[in-house]
mmCIF file of the C-alpha atoms, coordinates in Angstrom:
data_MODEL
# 
_entry.id   MODEL 
# 
loop_
_atom_site.group_PDB 
_atom_site.id 
_atom_site.type_symbol 
_atom_site.label_atom_id 
_atom_site.label_alt_id 
_atom_site.label_comp_id 
_atom_site.label_asym_id 
_atom_site.label_entity_id 
_atom_site.label_seq_id 
_atom_site.pdbx_PDB_ins_code 
_atom_site.Cartn_x 
_atom_site.Cartn_y 
_atom_site.Cartn_z 
_atom_site.occupancy 
_atom_site.B_iso_or_equiv 
_atom_site.pdbx_formal_charge 
_atom_site.auth_seq_id 
_atom_site.auth_comp_id 
_atom_site.auth_asym_id 
_atom_site.auth_atom_id 
_atom_site.pdbx_PDB_model_num 
ATOM 1   C CA . MET A 1 1   ? -105.693 67.511 59.367 1.00 0.00 ? 1   MET A CA 1 
ATOM 2   C CA . VAL A 1 2   ? -103.756 70.010 61.449 1.00 0.00 ? 2   VAL A CA 1 
ATOM 3   C CA . ILE A 1 3   ? -101.362 72.303 59.563 1.00 0.00 ? 3   ILE A CA 1 
ATOM 4   C CA . ASN A 1 4   ? -99.061  75.001 60.888 1.00 0.00 ? 4   ASN A CA 1 
ATOM 5   C CA . VAL A 1 5   ? -99.873  77.709 58.342 1.00 0.00 ? 5   VAL A CA 1 
ATOM 6   C CA . TYR A 1 6   ? -97.260  79.996 59.891 1.00 0.00 ? 6   TYR A CA 1 
ATOM 7   C CA . SER A 1 7   ? -94.680  79.600 62.633 1.00 0.00 ? 7   SER A CA 1 
ATOM 8   C CA . GLN A 1 8   ? -91.816  81.762 63.808 1.00 0.00 ? 8   GLN A CA 1 
ATOM 9   C CA . TYR A 1 9   ? -89.686  82.216 66.922 1.00 0.00 ? 9   TYR A CA 1 
ATOM 10  C CA . PHE A 1 10  ? -89.197  85.658 68.474 1.00 0.00 ? 10  PHE A CA 1 
ATOM 11  C CA . GLN A 1 11  ? -87.491  87.132 71.493 1.00 0.00 ? 11  GLN A CA 1 
ATOM 12  C CA . ALA A 1 12  ? -89.978  87.643 74.317 1.00 0.00 ? 12  ALA A CA 1 
ATOM 13  C CA . ARG A 1 13  ? -90.360  88.629 77.957 1.00 0.00 ? 13  ARG A CA 1 
ATOM 14  C CA . ALA A 1 14  ? -92.434  86.630 80.390 1.00 0.00 ? 14  ALA A CA 1 
ATOM 15  C CA . CYS A 1 15  ? -92.274  84.592 83.565 1.00 0.00 ? 15  CYS A CA 1 
ATOM 16  C CA . PHE A 1 16  ? -94.302  81.405 84.109 1.00 0.00 ? 16  PHE A CA 1 
ATOM 17  C CA . SER A 1 17  ? -93.965  78.792 86.837 1.00 0.00 ? 17  SER A CA 1 
ATOM 18  C CA . GLY A 1 18  ? -91.133  80.847 88.320 1.00 0.00 ? 18  GLY A CA 1 
ATOM 19  C CA . VAL A 1 19  ? -89.059  80.505 85.129 1.00 0.00 ? 19  VAL A CA 1 
ATOM 20  C CA . GLU A 1 20  ? -87.992  83.507 83.064 1.00 0.00 ? 20  GLU A CA 1 
ATOM 21  C CA . ARG A 1 21  ? -89.036  83.147 79.390 1.00 0.00 ? 21  ARG A CA 1 
ATOM 22  C CA . ARG A 1 22  ? -87.009  84.938 76.733 1.00 0.00 ? 22  ARG A CA 1 
ATOM 23  C CA . GLY A 1 23  ? -88.436  83.296 73.617 1.00 0.00 ? 23  GLY A CA 1 
ATOM 24  C CA . ALA A 1 24  ? -91.836  82.799 72.024 1.00 0.00 ? 24  ALA A CA 1 
ATOM 25  C CA . LEU A 1 25  ? -93.066  80.477 69.299 1.00 0.00 ? 25  LEU A CA 1 
ATOM 26  C CA . VAL A 1 26  ? -95.906  82.158 67.391 1.00 0.00 ? 26  VAL A CA 1 
ATOM 27  C CA . LEU A 1 27  ? -98.278  80.029 65.294 1.00 0.00 ? 27  LEU A CA 1 
ATOM 28  C CA . LEU A 1 28  ? -101.251 80.223 62.953 1.00 0.00 ? 28  LEU A CA 1 
ATOM 29  C CA . ILE A 1 29  ? -102.812 76.756 62.926 1.00 0.00 ? 29  ILE A CA 1 
ATOM 30  C CA . SER A 1 30  ? -105.394 75.359 60.515 1.00 0.00 ? 30  SER A CA 1 
ATOM 31  C CA . ASP A 1 31  ? -107.483 72.302 61.378 1.00 0.00 ? 31  ASP A CA 1 
ATOM 32  C CA . SER A 1 32  ? -109.841 70.678 58.889 1.00 0.00 ? 32  SER A CA 1 
ATOM 33  C CA . GLU A 1 33  ? -112.060 67.700 59.504 1.00 0.00 ? 33  GLU A CA 1 
ATOM 34  C CA . ALA A 1 34  ? -115.301 66.470 57.929 1.00 0.00 ? 34  ALA A CA 1 
ATOM 35  C CA . GLY A 1 35  ? -115.809 69.617 55.856 1.00 0.00 ? 35  GLY A CA 1 
ATOM 36  C CA . MET A 1 36  ? -115.152 71.987 58.770 1.00 0.00 ? 36  MET A CA 1 
ATOM 37  C CA . ILE A 1 37  ? -112.208 74.368 58.881 1.00 0.00 ? 37  ILE A CA 1 
ATOM 38  C CA . SER A 1 38  ? -110.931 76.224 61.908 1.00 0.00 ? 38  SER A CA 1 
ATOM 39  C CA . TYR A 1 39  ? -108.027 78.559 62.516 1.00 0.00 ? 39  TYR A CA 1 
ATOM 40  C CA . LYS A 1 40  ? -106.254 79.275 65.782 1.00 0.00 ? 40  LYS A CA 1 
ATOM 41  C CA . VAL A 1 41  ? -103.512 81.683 66.748 1.00 0.00 ? 41  VAL A CA 1 
ATOM 42  C CA . ALA A 1 42  ? -101.152 80.370 69.401 1.00 0.00 ? 42  ALA A CA 1 
ATOM 43  C CA . VAL A 1 43  ? -98.089  81.406 71.352 1.00 0.00 ? 43  VAL A CA 1 
ATOM 44  C CA . SER A 1 44  ? -95.767  79.389 73.560 1.00 0.00 ? 44  SER A CA 1 
ATOM 45  C CA . PHE A 1 45  ? -93.251  81.168 75.787 1.00 0.00 ? 45  PHE A CA 1 
ATOM 46  C CA . PHE A 1 46  ? -90.039  79.242 76.479 1.00 0.00 ? 46  PHE A CA 1 
ATOM 47  C CA . PRO A 1 47  ? -86.790  79.880 78.404 1.00 0.00 ? 47  PRO A CA 1 
ATOM 48  C CA . HIS A 1 48  ? -84.377  80.402 75.432 1.00 0.00 ? 48  HIS A CA 1 
ATOM 49  C CA . ARG A 1 49  ? -81.353  80.425 77.741 1.00 0.00 ? 49  ARG A CA 1 
ATOM 50  C CA . ASP A 1 50  ? -78.862  80.606 74.838 1.00 0.00 ? 50  ASP A CA 1 
ATOM 51  C CA . ALA A 1 51  ? -78.778  80.816 71.044 1.00 0.00 ? 51  ALA A CA 1 
ATOM 52  C CA . GLU A 1 52  ? -79.250  77.042 70.717 1.00 0.00 ? 52  GLU A CA 1 
ATOM 53  C CA . ASP A 1 53  ? -82.106  76.683 73.231 1.00 0.00 ? 53  ASP A CA 1 
ATOM 54  C CA . PHE A 1 54  ? -85.381  76.278 71.356 1.00 0.00 ? 54  PHE A CA 1 
ATOM 55  C CA . GLY A 1 55  ? -86.872  73.744 73.781 1.00 0.00 ? 55  GLY A CA 1 
ATOM 56  C CA . VAL A 1 56  ? -90.510  74.817 73.780 1.00 0.00 ? 56  VAL A CA 1 
ATOM 57  C CA . SER A 1 57  ? -92.260  74.273 77.103 1.00 0.00 ? 57  SER A CA 1 
ATOM 58  C CA . TYR A 1 58  ? -96.001  73.812 77.115 1.00 0.00 ? 58  TYR A CA 1 
ATOM 59  C CA . ASP A 1 59  ? -96.756  75.200 80.570 1.00 0.00 ? 59  ASP A CA 1 
ATOM 60  C CA . ALA A 1 60  ? -96.901  78.648 78.918 1.00 0.00 ? 60  ALA A CA 1 
ATOM 61  C CA . TYR A 1 61  ? -98.902  77.768 75.780 1.00 0.00 ? 61  TYR A CA 1 
ATOM 62  C CA . PHE A 1 62  ? -101.957 79.846 74.898 1.00 0.00 ? 62  PHE A CA 1 
ATOM 63  C CA . GLU A 1 63  ? -104.269 79.714 71.900 1.00 0.00 ? 63  GLU A CA 1 
ATOM 64  C CA . LYS A 1 64  ? -107.384 81.397 70.579 1.00 0.00 ? 64  LYS A CA 1 
ATOM 65  C CA . GLU A 1 65  ? -109.745 80.199 67.877 1.00 0.00 ? 65  GLU A CA 1 
ATOM 66  C CA . VAL A 1 66  ? -110.243 82.987 65.334 1.00 0.00 ? 66  VAL A CA 1 
ATOM 67  C CA . TYR A 1 67  ? -112.422 81.182 62.771 1.00 0.00 ? 67  TYR A CA 1 
ATOM 68  C CA . SER A 1 68  ? -114.587 78.078 62.483 1.00 0.00 ? 68  SER A CA 1 
ATOM 69  C CA . ALA A 1 69  ? -117.038 77.263 59.673 1.00 0.00 ? 69  ALA A CA 1 
ATOM 70  C CA . LEU A 1 70  ? -117.909 74.848 56.907 1.00 0.00 ? 70  LEU A CA 1 
ATOM 71  C CA . GLY A 1 71  ? -115.372 74.997 54.109 1.00 0.00 ? 71  GLY A CA 1 
ATOM 72  C CA . ARG A 1 72  ? -111.731 74.475 53.326 1.00 0.00 ? 72  ARG A CA 1 
ATOM 73  C CA . ARG A 1 73  ? -108.439 76.356 53.452 1.00 0.00 ? 73  ARG A CA 1 
ATOM 74  C CA . SER A 1 74  ? -108.320 79.672 51.630 1.00 0.00 ? 74  SER A CA 1 
ATOM 75  C CA . ARG A 1 75  ? -105.175 81.664 50.824 1.00 0.00 ? 75  ARG A CA 1 
ATOM 76  C CA . LYS A 1 76  ? -107.175 84.895 50.982 1.00 0.00 ? 76  LYS A CA 1 
ATOM 77  C CA . ARG A 1 77  ? -108.556 84.042 54.440 1.00 0.00 ? 77  ARG A CA 1 
ATOM 78  C CA . GLU A 1 78  ? -105.113 82.963 55.676 1.00 0.00 ? 78  GLU A CA 1 
ATOM 79  C CA . ALA A 1 79  ? -103.600 86.239 54.438 1.00 0.00 ? 79  ALA A CA 1 
ATOM 80  C CA . ALA A 1 80  ? -106.209 88.137 56.481 1.00 0.00 ? 80  ALA A CA 1 
ATOM 81  C CA . PHE A 1 81  ? -105.408 86.067 59.588 1.00 0.00 ? 81  PHE A CA 1 
ATOM 82  C CA . LEU A 1 82  ? -101.683 86.739 59.114 1.00 0.00 ? 82  LEU A CA 1 
ATOM 83  C CA . GLU A 1 83  ? -102.456 90.478 58.925 1.00 0.00 ? 83  GLU A CA 1 
ATOM 84  C CA . SER A 1 84  ? -104.160 90.349 62.338 1.00 0.00 ? 84  SER A CA 1 
ATOM 85  C CA . LEU A 1 85  ? -101.777 87.792 63.898 1.00 0.00 ? 85  LEU A CA 1 
ATOM 86  C CA . ARG A 1 86  ? -99.625  90.293 65.801 1.00 0.00 ? 86  ARG A CA 1 
ATOM 87  C CA . SER A 1 87  ? -102.572 92.072 67.387 1.00 0.00 ? 87  SER A CA 1 
ATOM 88  C CA . GLU A 1 88  ? -104.182 88.740 68.380 1.00 0.00 ? 88  GLU A CA 1 
ATOM 89  C CA . ILE A 1 89  ? -100.931 87.460 69.903 1.00 0.00 ? 89  ILE A CA 1 
ATOM 90  C CA . ASP A 1 90  ? -100.306 90.797 71.651 1.00 0.00 ? 90  ASP A CA 1 
ATOM 91  C CA . ALA A 1 91  ? -103.757 90.552 73.266 1.00 0.00 ? 91  ALA A CA 1 
ATOM 92  C CA . ILE A 1 92  ? -103.103 86.985 74.456 1.00 0.00 ? 92  ILE A CA 1 
ATOM 93  C CA . ALA A 1 93  ? -99.654  87.962 75.787 1.00 0.00 ? 93  ALA A CA 1 
ATOM 94  C CA . ALA A 1 94  ? -101.031 91.008 77.610 1.00 0.00 ? 94  ALA A CA 1 
ATOM 95  C CA . GLU A 1 95  ? -103.568 88.798 79.417 1.00 0.00 ? 95  GLU A CA 1 
ATOM 96  C CA . HIS A 1 96  ? -100.625 86.858 80.862 1.00 0.00 ? 96  HIS A CA 1 
ATOM 97  C CA . ASP A 1 97  ? -98.296  89.785 81.583 1.00 0.00 ? 97  ASP A CA 1 
ATOM 98  C CA . ALA A 1 98  ? -95.997  88.779 78.722 1.00 0.00 ? 98  ALA A CA 1 
ATOM 99  C CA . MET A 1 99  ? -94.641  90.380 75.564 1.00 0.00 ? 99  MET A CA 1 
ATOM 100 C CA . VAL A 1 100 ? -93.432  89.200 72.146 1.00 0.00 ? 100 VAL A CA 1 
ATOM 101 C CA . ASP A 1 101 ? -90.614  91.324 70.683 1.00 0.00 ? 101 ASP A CA 1 
ATOM 102 C CA . TRP A 1 102 ? -91.682  91.403 67.027 1.00 0.00 ? 102 TRP A CA 1 
ATOM 103 C CA . GLU A 1 103 ? -88.572  93.389 66.032 1.00 0.00 ? 103 GLU A CA 1 
ATOM 104 C CA . HIS A 1 104 ? -86.246  90.538 67.042 1.00 0.00 ? 104 HIS A CA 1 
ATOM 105 C CA . PRO A 1 105 ? -87.103  87.258 65.304 1.00 0.00 ? 105 PRO A CA 1 
ATOM 106 C CA . LEU A 1 106 ? -84.977  84.258 66.261 1.00 0.00 ? 106 LEU A CA 1 
ATOM 107 C CA . ASN A 1 107 ? -85.443  82.513 62.903 1.00 0.00 ? 107 ASN A CA 1 
ATOM 108 C CA . GLU A 1 108 ? -87.080  82.911 59.507 1.00 0.00 ? 108 GLU A CA 1 
ATOM 109 C CA . ALA A 1 109 ? -90.833  82.464 59.237 1.00 0.00 ? 109 ALA A CA 1 
ATOM 110 C CA . ARG A 1 110 ? -92.033  79.023 58.157 1.00 0.00 ? 110 ARG A CA 1 
ATOM 111 C CA . MET A 1 111 ? -95.139  78.801 56.004 1.00 0.00 ? 111 MET A CA 1 
ATOM 112 C CA . GLY A 1 112 ? -97.012  75.509 55.601 1.00 0.00 ? 112 GLY A CA 1 
# 
């Protein structure tokens, strides 16, 4: 079962496929199946042309697996992943000449 443990939209700066991206959806994703649990951090950069534009495009979606082992979800483990989320996302963004503006969220964080 795939669960978005955390998701939030932020202002961002990037350009993919010739399109300026001014928003980013940041995620911590949990996936459990057959006694295995994995966690991924992910970011998707999207145009965000106006205050109502949250149409996420998947041509600028990047993810990184940060944990995979036997077991199940753990609040303590998820708290640790949330602590390192910004640095993980910053590293992914830097690889693609992009930036998430953590000081300017576009909505409240959603926890799942």
